[in-house]
C-alpha positions as CSV (number, residue, x, y, z in Angstrom):
1,M,16.8,-21.0,6.5
2,F,20.5,-21.9,6.1
3,P,21.8,-23.4,9.3
4,G,23.3,-20.9,11.7
5,W,22.1,-17.7,9.8
6,L,19.4,-16.9,12.4
7,A,22.0,-17.2,15.1
8,I,24.4,-14.9,13.2
9,L,21.7,-12.3,12.7
10,L,20.8,-12.4,16.4
11,E,24.4,-12.1,17.6
12,D,25.2,-9.2,15.3
13,P,23.1,-6.2,16.3
14,I,23.4,-3.2,14.0
15,T,23.2,0.3,15.3
16,T,23.4,2.2,12.0
17,C,23.5,1.5,8.3
18,L,25.4,4.7,7.6
19,S,29.1,4.5,7.1
20,P,31.2,6.7,9.5
21,S,31.7,9.5,6.9
22,V,28.1,9.5,5.8
23,Y,26.9,9.5,9.4
24,D,29.2,12.4,10.1
25,M,27.9,14.3,7.0
26,I,24.2,13.9,7.8
27,C,24.1,13.9,11.6
28,K,27.0,16.1,12.7
29,L,28.4,18.5,10.1
30,G,25.4,20.8,9.9
31,F,25.6,21.4,13.6
32,E,29.3,22.3,13.9
33,V,28.9,26.0,13.2
34,R,27.1,27.5,16.2
35,E,25.9,30.8,15.0
36,S,22.5,32.3,14.6
37,C,21.2,33.3,11.2
38,D,18.6,36.0,10.6
39,I,15.6,34.5,9.0
40,N,14.8,37.8,7.3
41,S,18.0,37.3,5.2
42,I,16.7,34.0,4.0
43,V,12.9,34.5,3.6
44,T,11.0,37.8,3.3
45,Q,7.8,38.4,5.2
46,N,5.7,37.5,2.1
47,G,7.5,34.2,1.7
48,E,10.0,35.1,-1.0
49,V,13.1,33.0,-0.8
50,C,16.4,35.0,-0.9
51,W,18.6,32.5,-2.7
52,K,21.8,34.4,-2.0
53,A,21.7,33.3,1.7
54,A,22.0,29.7,0.5
55,T,24.3,30.2,-2.5
56,D,26.8,32.2,-0.5
57,C,27.3,29.1,1.7
58,V,28.4,26.9,-1.2
59,V,32.1,26.3,-1.1
60,Y,34.2,25.1,-4.1
61,T,37.5,23.3,-4.2
62,P,40.6,25.4,-4.7
63,S,40.5,24.7,-8.4
64,A,36.9,25.8,-8.6
65,Q,36.2,22.7,-10.6
66,A,34.0,20.9,-8.0
67,L,31.9,21.4,-5.0
68,D,33.4,21.1,-1.5
69,Y,30.5,19.2,-0.1
70,R,31.6,18.9,3.5
71,A,32.5,22.6,3.9
72,S,29.2,23.6,2.2
73,V,27.1,21.4,4.5
74,R,28.9,22.9,7.5
75,R,28.2,26.5,6.4
76,L,24.6,25.7,5.4
77,G,23.8,24.3,8.8
78,P,22.8,27.6,10.5
79,V,20.7,28.5,7.5
80,C,18.8,25.2,7.8
81,E,18.4,25.6,11.5
82,A,17.0,29.2,11.1
83,V,14.5,27.9,8.4
84,H,13.4,25.1,10.7
85,L,12.8,27.4,13.6
86,H,10.9,29.7,11.2
87,L,8.5,26.9,10.1
88,S,8.1,25.6,13.7
89,S,6.9,29.1,14.8
90,M,4.2,29.2,12.1
91,T,0.6,27.9,12.3
92,K,-0.6,25.7,9.4
93,G,-2.7,28.5,8.2
94,Q,0.2,30.9,8.1
95,F,2.3,28.3,6.3
96,E,-0.3,27.8,3.6
97,V,-0.8,31.6,3.0
98,Q,2.9,32.2,2.8
99,Y,4.1,29.2,0.8
100,A,1.2,27.4,-0.8
101,P,1.2,29.7,-3.9
102,W,4.8,28.9,-4.6
103,L,4.3,25.1,-4.3
104,Q,1.6,24.9,-7.0
105,W,4.3,24.1,-9.7
106,T,4.8,20.7,-8.2
107,S,2.6,17.8,-9.2
108,S,1.3,17.4,-5.6
109,P,1.1,20.8,-3.8
110,E,-1.2,19.3,-1.2
111,L,1.7,17.1,0.0
112,F,3.4,20.1,1.6
113,A,0.6,20.6,4.1
114,E,1.2,17.0,5.2
115,V,5.0,17.7,5.5
116,F,4.2,20.6,7.7
117,D,2.0,18.4,9.9
118,A,4.8,15.8,10.2
119,L,7.3,18.5,11.2
120,E,4.9,19.8,13.8
121,S,4.4,16.3,15.2
122,L,8.1,15.9,15.9
123,Q,7.8,12.2,15.0
124,S,11.0,11.1,13.4
125,P,9.5,8.3,11.2
126,A,6.8,10.7,9.9
127,I,9.4,13.4,9.1
128,S,11.6,10.8,7.2
129,L,8.5,9.6,5.2
130,S,7.6,13.2,4.4
131,L,11.1,13.8,3.1
132,M,10.9,10.7,0.9
133,K,7.7,11.9,-0.6
134,L,8.9,15.5,-0.9
135,T,12.1,14.5,-2.8
136,A,10.1,12.2,-5.1
137,C,7.6,15.0,-5.8
138,L,10.5,17.5,-6.4
139,E,12.2,15.1,-8.8
140,R,9.0,14.8,-10.9
141,A,8.5,18.6,-10.9
142,L,12.1,19.3,-12.0
143,G,11.6,16.8,-14.8
144,D,8.7,18.8,-16.0
145,V,10.9,21.9,-15.9
146,F,13.6,20.1,-17.9
147,L,11.1,19.3,-20.6
148,L,10.4,23.0,-21.1
149,I,13.5,23.1,-23.2
150,G,14.9,19.5,-23.2
151,K,13.7,16.4,-24.9
152,E,14.4,13.3,-22.9
153,C,14.3,13.7,-19.2
154,P,17.2,11.9,-17.3
155,F,16.1,8.9,-15.3
156,L,18.3,9.6,-12.3
157,L,17.9,12.7,-10.1
158,R,21.7,13.1,-10.0
159,D,21.8,13.5,-13.8
160,L,18.8,15.7,-13.8
161,L,20.3,18.2,-11.3
162,A,23.5,18.3,-13.4
163,S,21.7,19.1,-16.6
164,E,22.3,22.3,-18.6
165,E,18.6,22.6,-19.0
166,L,17.9,23.1,-15.3
167,A,20.9,25.4,-14.9
168,Q,19.4,27.5,-17.7
169,V,16.1,27.9,-15.9
170,F,17.2,28.2,-12.3
171,G,20.9,29.2,-12.5
172,L,24.0,27.1,-11.7
173,P,24.4,28.4,-8.1
174,V,20.9,27.3,-7.3
175,M,21.5,23.9,-8.8
176,D,24.7,23.5,-6.7
177,V,22.6,24.1,-3.6
178,L,20.2,21.3,-4.6
179,R,23.1,18.9,-5.4
180,I,24.4,19.4,-1.9
181,F,21.1,18.2,-0.4
182,V,19.9,15.6,-2.8
183,G,22.0,15.2,-5.9
184,S,25.3,13.5,-5.0
185,P,26.7,10.7,-2.9
186,C,29.3,13.2,-1.8
187,G,26.7,15.4,-0.2
188,L,23.8,14.9,2.2
189,N,22.2,12.7,-0.5
190,L,18.9,12.7,1.5
191,R,16.9,11.2,-1.2
192,N,19.0,8.0,-1.7
193,V,19.8,7.3,1.9
194,L,16.1,7.3,2.7
195,W,14.6,5.6,-0.4
196,H,17.2,2.8,-0.3
197,G,16.5,2.2,3.4
198,F,19.9,3.2,4.9
199,A,18.8,5.9,7.3
200,S,16.9,5.1,10.5
201,P,14.3,7.7,11.6
202,H,16.5,9.4,14.2
203,E,19.4,9.9,11.8
204,I,17.6,12.5,9.6
205,P,17.7,16.0,11.2
206,P,14.2,17.6,10.8
207,M,15.9,20.9,9.8
208,Y,16.8,19.4,6.4
209,C,13.2,18.5,5.7
210,S,12.2,22.1,6.6
211,M,15.0,23.4,4.3
212,M,13.8,21.3,1.4
213,V,10.3,22.7,1.8
214,V,11.5,26.3,1.5
215,L,13.9,25.5,-1.3
216,T,11.0,23.9,-3.3
217,A,9.0,27.1,-2.8
218,G,12.0,29.2,-3.9
219,L,12.3,27.1,-7.1
220,G,8.6,27.9,-7.7
221,Q,9.4,31.6,-7.5
222,L,12.3,31.3,-9.9
223,L,10.2,29.2,-12.3
224,K,7.5,31.8,-12.4
225,S,10.0,34.5,-13.4
226,Y,11.5,32.3,-16.1
227,L,8.1,31.5,-17.6
228,Q,7.1,35.2,-17.6
229,Q,10.4,36.0,-19.5
230,S,10.4,33.1,-21.9
231,E,6.6,33.0,-22.4
232,L,6.8,29.3,-22.5
233,P,3.6,27.3,-21.5
234,W,3.7,25.3,-18.3
235,A,2.4,21.9,-19.0
236,P,3.4,19.3,-16.3
237,R,3.1,15.7,-17.2
238,P,0.0,14.0,-15.6
239,L,0.6,11.6,-12.7
240,I,-0.1,8.0,-13.5
241,T,-2.6,5.7,-11.8
242,L,-1.4,2.1,-11.4
243,P,-3.7,-0.4,-13.1
244,D,-5.4,-3.3,-11.3
245,L,-3.2,-6.3,-10.9
246,E,-5.9,-8.7,-12.2
247,D,-4.4,-12.2,-12.0
248,G,-1.1,-10.6,-10.7
249,A,-2.7,-10.5,-7.3
250,V,-1.9,-13.8,-5.6
251,F,-2.5,-13.0,-1.9
252,P,-6.0,-12.2,-0.6
253,E,-7.0,-9.0,1.2
254,V,-5.0,-8.5,4.4
255,T,-7.3,-9.2,7.4
256,Q,-7.1,-8.1,11.0
257,E,-5.8,-11.5,11.9
258,V,-2.9,-11.1,9.5
259,L,-2.2,-7.6,10.8
260,S,-2.2,-8.9,14.4
261,V,0.3,-11.6,13.5
262,L,2.5,-9.1,11.6
263,E,2.5,-6.7,14.6
264,E,3.7,-9.5,16.8
265,V,6.2,-10.9,14.3
266,M,7.9,-7.7,13.4
267,K,8.9,-7.1,17.0
268,K,10.7,-10.5,17.1
269,S,11.9,-11.1,13.6
270,T,15.6,-10.7,13.1
271,F,15.0,-9.6,9.5
272,I,14.2,-6.2,10.9
273,L,16.9,-4.0,12.4
274,R,15.8,-2.6,15.7
275,T,16.6,0.9,14.7
276,M,14.2,0.5,11.7
277,L,11.3,-0.9,13.7
278,P,9.5,2.5,14.0
279,Y,9.2,2.5,10.2
280,W,7.3,-0.8,10.3
281,E,5.1,0.4,13.0
282,V,4.2,3.5,11.1
283,A,3.6,1.4,8.0
284,L,0.8,-0.5,9.7
285,V,-0.7,2.7,11.1
286,K,-0.8,4.1,7.6
287,F,-2.4,0.9,6.2
288,K,-5.1,1.0,8.9
289,S,-5.8,4.7,8.1
290,H,-6.1,3.9,4.3
291,R,-2.8,5.7,3.4
292,F,-1.8,2.8,1.1
293,A,1.0,4.7,-0.8
294,D,2.6,5.7,2.5
295,C,2.4,2.1,3.8
296,A,3.9,0.8,0.5
297,T,6.7,3.4,0.6
298,L,7.8,2.4,4.1
299,L,7.5,-1.4,3.3
300,L,9.6,-1.1,0.2
301,T,12.4,0.8,1.8
302,Q,12.5,-1.5,4.8
303,L,12.3,-4.7,2.7
304,E,15.4,-3.3,0.9
305,A,17.1,-2.7,4.2
306,G,16.4,-6.2,5.5
307,L,17.3,-7.9,2.2
308,R,20.6,-5.9,2.1
309,R,21.5,-7.3,5.5
310,L,20.7,-10.8,4.4
311,F,22.7,-10.2,1.2
312,A,25.7,-9.0,3.2
313,T,25.4,-12.0,5.6
314,V,25.0,-14.9,3.1
315,N,27.6,-13.5,0.8
316,K,30.0,-12.8,3.7
317,C,30.6,-9.2,2.8
318,P,29.5,-7.3,5.9
319,K,30.8,-3.9,4.7
320,R,28.1,-3.9,1.9
321,L,25.5,-3.3,4.6
322,L,26.6,0.3,5.0
323,T,26.1,3.3,2.7
324,A,28.8,3.5,0.2
325,E,31.3,6.3,0.0
326,S,31.4,8.5,-3.1
327,T,34.0,6.2,-4.6
328,A,31.9,3.1,-4.5
329,L,28.4,2.0,-5.5
330,Y,25.6,1.5,-3.1
331,T,24.3,-2.0,-2.6
332,T,20.8,-1.5,-3.8
333,L,18.0,-3.9,-4.8
334,D,19.3,-4.2,-8.3
335,E,22.4,-5.9,-7.1
336,I,20.8,-7.6,-4.1
337,L,18.4,-9.5,-6.4
338,A,20.9,-10.2,-9.2
339,K,22.1,-13.7,-10.1
340,H,25.8,-12.7,-9.9
341,L,27.8,-10.4,-7.7
342,N,29.9,-7.6,-9.3
343,D,33.0,-9.9,-9.1
344,G,31.2,-12.6,-11.1
345,E,30.6,-14.9,-8.1
346,I,27.2,-16.5,-7.6
347,N,24.9,-14.3,-5.4
348,Q,23.9,-16.6,-2.5
349,L,20.8,-14.6,-1.6
350,P,18.5,-16.0,-4.4
351,L,19.5,-19.5,-3.3
352,F,18.7,-18.6,0.3
353,L,15.3,-16.9,-0.4
354,G,14.2,-19.5,-2.9
355,E,12.7,-19.1,-6.3
356,P,9.1,-18.1,-5.3
357,A,10.3,-15.2,-3.1
358,M,12.6,-14.0,-5.9
359,E,9.9,-14.3,-8.5
360,F,7.6,-12.1,-6.3
361,L,10.3,-9.4,-5.8
362,W,11.2,-9.3,-9.5
363,D,7.5,-9.1,-10.4
364,F,6.6,-6.2,-8.2
365,L,9.9,-4.3,-8.4
366,N,11.8,-4.9,-11.6
367,H,9.9,-6.5,-14.5
368,Q,9.0,-3.8,-17.0
369,Q,5.5,-5.0,-17.5
370,G,4.9,-5.4,-13.7
371,P,3.7,-2.6,-11.4
372,R,7.4,-1.5,-10.7
373,V,6.1,0.0,-7.5
374,R,9.4,1.2,-6.1
375,D,10.4,3.1,-9.3
376,H,7.1,4.8,-9.8
377,L,6.9,5.9,-6.1
378,S,10.5,7.0,-5.7
379,H,10.4,9.1,-8.9
380,G,7.2,10.8,-8.0
381,E,5.2,9.4,-10.9
382,I,2.2,8.1,-9.0
383,N,-1.0,9.8,-7.9
384,L,-0.6,8.9,-4.2
385,P,-4.3,9.2,-3.1
386,E,-5.2,6.7,-5.8
387,F,-2.5,4.1,-5.0
388,P,-4.2,0.7,-5.1
389,K,-4.9,-1.1,-1.8
390,E,-4.5,-4.3,-3.7
391,I,-0.7,-3.7,-4.2
392,T,-0.2,-2.8,-0.6
393,D,-2.1,-6.0,0.4
394,Q,0.4,-8.0,-1.7
395,L,3.4,-6.3,-0.1
396,L,2.1,-6.8,3.5
397,A,1.2,-10.4,2.9
398,F,4.7,-11.1,1.4
399,S,6.4,-9.3,4.3
400,T,4.4,-11.3,6.8
401,V,5.6,-14.6,5.3
402,L,9.2,-13.4,4.9
403,L,9.4,-12.1,8.5
404,L,8.1,-15.4,9.8
405,R,11.3,-17.1,8.4
406,F,13.3,-15.1,10.9
407,V,11.6,-15.9,14.2
408,G,12.2,-18.8,16.6
409,E,10.8,-22.2,15.4
410,E,8.4,-22.5,18.3
411,L,6.7,-19.1,17.6
412,A,6.7,-19.7,13.8
413,S,5.0,-23.1,14.2
414,V,2.3,-21.6,16.4
415,L,1.6,-18.7,14.1
416,K,1.6,-20.9,10.9
417,E,-1.2,-22.9,12.4
418,K,-3.5,-19.9,12.1
419,A,-5.8,-20.4,9.1
420,A,-5.0,-17.1,7.5
421,I,-1.3,-17.4,7.9
422,K,-1.2,-21.0,6.7
423,S,-3.0,-19.9,3.5
424,L,-0.4,-17.0,3.0
425,V,2.5,-19.4,3.5
426,R,1.0,-21.9,1.0
427,L,0.4,-19.1,-1.6
428,A,3.9,-17.7,-1.1
429,E,5.6,-21.1,-1.4
430,G,3.7,-21.7,-4.7
431,Y,4.3,-18.3,-6.2
432,S,5.4,-18.2,-9.8
433,A,6.2,-15.2,-12.0
434,R,3.3,-13.2,-13.4
435,F,5.1,-10.4,-15.1
436,H,8.2,-12.1,-16.5
437,P,8.3,-11.8,-20.3
438,V,7.9,-15.6,-20.6
439,S,4.9,-15.6,-18.3
440,L,3.3,-12.8,-20.3
441,L,4.0,-14.5,-23.6
442,R,2.4,-17.7,-22.3
443,K,-0.7,-15.8,-21.3
444,Q,-0.9,-14.1,-24.7
445,V,-0.5,-17.3,-26.6
446,L,-3.4,-18.9,-24.6
447,S,-5.5,-15.8,-25.1
448,C,-4.9,-15.7,-28.8
449,E,-5.6,-19.4,-29.2
450,E,-8.9,-19.0,-27.3
451,S,-9.8,-15.9,-29.5
452,I,-9.1,-17.7,-32.8
453,R,-11.1,-20.8,-31.8
454,A,-14.1,-18.5,-31.1
455,W,-14.3,-17.8,-34.9
456,P,-16.7,-20.4,-36.4
457,L,-15.2,-19.3,-39.7
458,L,-12.8,-16.5,-40.2
459,P,-15.0,-13.5,-40.9
460,L,-14.5,-11.8,-44.2
461,P,-15.7,-8.4,-45.4
462,R,-18.5,-8.5,-47.9
463,E,-16.2,-6.9,-50.5
464,A,-13.9,-9.9,-50.3
465,E,-16.5,-12.6,-51.4
466,E,-15.4,-12.5,-55.1
467,H,-11.8,-13.0,-54.0
468,V,-12.9,-16.1,-52.1
469,A,-14.4,-17.7,-55.2
470,R,-11.2,-17.1,-57.2
471,L,-8.9,-18.3,-54.5
472,E,-10.6,-21.5,-53.4
473,G,-8.7,-24.4,-54.9
474,S,-6.0,-22.2,-56.4
475,C,-2.4,-23.5,-56.6
476,E,-1.1,-21.1,-54.0
477,T,-3.9,-22.0,-51.5
478,N,-3.3,-25.7,-52.1
479,A,0.4,-25.2,-51.6
480,C,-0.3,-23.4,-48.3
481,N,-2.5,-26.3,-47.2
482,S,0.2,-28.8,-48.0
483,L,2.9,-26.9,-46.1
484,M,0.7,-26.5,-43.1
485,I,0.0,-30.2,-42.9
486,K,3.8,-31.0,-43.1
487,I,4.7,-28.4,-40.5
488,T,1.9,-29.4,-38.2
489,Y,3.0,-33.0,-38.1
490,E,6.6,-32.0,-37.6
491,L,5.7,-29.9,-34.6
492,Y,3.5,-32.6,-33.2
493,H,6.6,-34.8,-32.8
494,H,8.0,-32.2,-30.3
495,I,4.9,-31.8,-28.1
496,P,5.8,-33.0,-24.5
497,E,4.2,-36.2,-23.4
498,N,0.8,-35.8,-21.6
499,H,0.4,-32.4,-23.1
500,C,-2.5,-31.5,-25.4
501,V,-1.6,-28.3,-27.2
502,F,-4.4,-26.9,-29.4
503,P,-6.4,-30.1,-29.9
504,D,-7.9,-30.9,-33.3
505,L,-5.3,-28.9,-35.2
506,D,-5.3,-31.5,-37.9
507,H,-9.1,-31.1,-38.4
508,L,-9.1,-27.4,-39.1
509,P,-10.9,-25.9,-42.1
510,I,-7.9,-25.4,-44.3
511,E,-9.5,-26.0,-47.7
512,N,-9.9,-22.4,-48.7
513,V,-9.0,-18.8,-48.0
514,K,-10.1,-19.2,-44.4
515,L,-6.8,-21.1,-43.9
516,L,-5.7,-17.9,-42.0
517,S,-7.3,-19.3,-38.9
518,P,-5.3,-22.5,-38.8
519,V,-2.2,-20.7,-39.9
520,L,-2.4,-18.5,-36.9
521,L,-3.0,-21.5,-34.7
522,L,0.0,-23.1,-36.2
523,I,2.1,-20.1,-35.4
524,L,0.8,-20.2,-31.8
525,L,1.7,-23.9,-31.6
526,L,5.2,-23.0,-32.8
527,I,5.6,-20.2,-30.2
528,A,4.3,-22.5,-27.4
529,L,6.8,-25.2,-28.2
530,E,9.6,-22.8,-28.5
531,L,8.6,-21.2,-25.2
532,V,8.8,-24.6,-23.5
533,N,12.4,-24.8,-24.7
534,I,13.4,-21.2,-24.3
535,H,16.3,-22.1,-21.9
536,V,18.1,-23.8,-24.8
537,V,18.8,-20.4,-26.4
538,L,21.6,-20.0,-23.8
539,G,23.5,-22.7,-25.5
540,Q,23.4,-21.1,-29.0
541,S,26.5,-19.6,-30.6
542,I,26.3,-15.9,-31.6
543,D,25.7,-16.8,-35.2
544,E,23.0,-19.3,-34.3
545,Y,21.3,-16.8,-32.1
546,Q,21.4,-14.1,-34.8
547,Q,19.9,-16.6,-37.3
548,Y,17.2,-17.6,-34.9
549,L,16.4,-14.0,-34.1
550,K,16.1,-13.2,-37.8
551,F,13.7,-16.2,-38.2
552,L,11.5,-14.9,-35.4
553,K,11.5,-11.4,-36.8
554,S,10.3,-12.7,-40.1
555,I,7.3,-14.4,-38.4
556,L,6.6,-11.1,-36.6
557,Q,6.8,-9.3,-39.9
558,Y,4.3,-11.7,-41.5
559,T,1.7,-11.2,-38.7
560,E,2.1,-7.4,-38.9
561,N,1.6,-7.5,-42.7
562,L,-1.4,-9.7,-42.1
563,V,-3.0,-7.1,-39.9
564,A,-2.4,-4.4,-42.6
565,H,-3.5,-6.5,-45.6
566,T,-6.8,-7.8,-44.0
567,S,-7.9,-4.4,-42.6
568,P,-11.3,-3.1,-43.9
569,K,-9.4,-0.3,-45.7
570,K,-7.2,-2.6,-47.8
571,N,-8.8,-6.0,-48.3
572,K,-5.7,-7.4,-50.0
573,W,-6.7,-11.0,-49.8
574,I,-4.8,-12.3,-52.8
575,E,-1.6,-10.7,-51.4
576,T,-2.5,-12.2,-48.1
577,I,-2.3,-15.8,-49.5
578,E,1.0,-15.0,-51.1
579,L,2.4,-13.7,-47.8
580,T,1.1,-16.8,-46.1
581,H,2.7,-19.1,-48.6
582,T,6.0,-17.3,-48.2
583,A,5.8,-17.4,-44.4
584,L,5.0,-21.1,-44.4
585,L,7.9,-21.8,-46.7
586,R,10.2,-19.9,-44.4
587,I,9.0,-21.9,-41.3
588,W,9.4,-25.2,-43.2
589,T,12.9,-24.3,-44.4
590,F,14.0,-23.3,-41.0
591,S,12.5,-26.4,-39.5
592,E,14.3,-28.6,-42.1
593,K,17.6,-27.1,-41.0
594,K,16.8,-28.2,-37.4
595,Q,17.7,-24.8,-36.0
596,M,14.6,-24.2,-33.9
597,L,14.8,-24.6,-30.1
598,I,12.7,-27.7,-30.2
599,H,15.4,-29.4,-32.3
600,L,18.3,-28.1,-30.2
601,A,16.6,-29.3,-27.1
602,K,16.3,-32.8,-28.5
603,K,20.0,-32.7,-29.5
604,S,20.9,-31.6,-26.0
605,T,18.8,-34.4,-24.4
606,S,20.4,-37.0,-26.7
607,K,23.9,-35.8,-25.6
608,A,22.9,-36.0,-22.0
609,V,21.6,-39.6,-22.4
610,L,24.9,-40.5,-24.2
């Protein structure tokens, strides 16, 4: 840890991560109007939602061009309170009879019974977790509605709620109500303040969770009417199941010993804000009860909260810890993990955390080919009961090691002596990217090389035998062989010392049409060497970069044509040799110009020596 940071975190207790105006909006405004509201004017006895009770509370600016969010929240307060008292007075059976039919349009109707249980429990962390899951589920369902008449669903809930497509289905007044609750940083913005880890458990009034349940049921009723009138089919997108991590899983299964250490550490680690500790406690309860998606949801939001605090501390910008006003951007994980700040300065957090920790966070949260756990969970795309324990294990193990960095040295030393913890620390300190594009390409190159070497001879369809006889010893085949030998020896000069890349390449069977096998190995060698020097691309001019990209695309085009020409349906083997000759000529010509990264890297090294 940087000297003094632990002391700074200890001396600077945080009581809230909500800015004064956001705190006022969420925690106070809805309680300012003290008047009772008749529940029968909001919900009928058979559970039908009377939207007029909510839309009449929406206030617009004098110009009628925008919502007056503060005035609207103030007027909606009594409605929300009446709905909350209404749900609190019901049994679970009554709730399911009255509302379950209208919640079937969502991707996870069973979720709402859990939300009812959380409201009944009066436990603040459980209610906040339920509201997170509810907003994610609602976003997914609204996206399905959008696709009834729209083509490309907006990625952000804010844009989805502002779309003409949803206004066409539900009506603009209804959409304005939703925007007050979850669709704008000017309003309650319940989804974002929870999913980005700003709100502590006690800062979310339960009545807003109750209101969101009833609003969701009301949307189901409106959707049913729209589908009956439009006669459009209802075909929601299926939820996804995250694949196994395979070699992306670095940490072993979390044991009871690790859980015991985490329980002790999280009470003493300055990484965790005291107001947020209940979330961590519930996360462990959820893990022990095999609710892995719930555990992961809480861990992700609280990792963001803790990392934001570190970000604000090491970059000396304490105001970035709080929720932003409507005129500024939130400090979210995208910025927290970025290399540079918005003003162009170097972000000190990656330097502070170290490369292994940063690689883990990017792997699990941001890289497109990674699990992207936070995105999938927060947008309601995942089948929660099937959420992989393996991913939650990784998040818990990483969190344990991270929290250990923010306890006193004496305690950290004692805990790190435990065998399980010592192993986790070692694995964390040695972590390298699994889902970065370069890492994936490296894995693909090795897999392809292994696959090609498994061919004793390149298998040919029986129909191609007569082509083989004609092509063996032909001028074009001989030209290919000659070019391959020249390129191979050129590339060998650039293999790093003590590295053996694709051994025996100069002893490959290149005397006939089966030269495709060594050609592919040659391309893999080229890719492997360029990959080693990928950093050099940053020093290229725009023109050099464009030329290099054009060269790579030509190699890609060759391999795609190869797939097509050698398929059983085409068997264009003569054309394949012509294509191969052209591709080898292009590689040799580009190599002669010394424009590949291996050449630029050598130039760079020479300049450095001089």
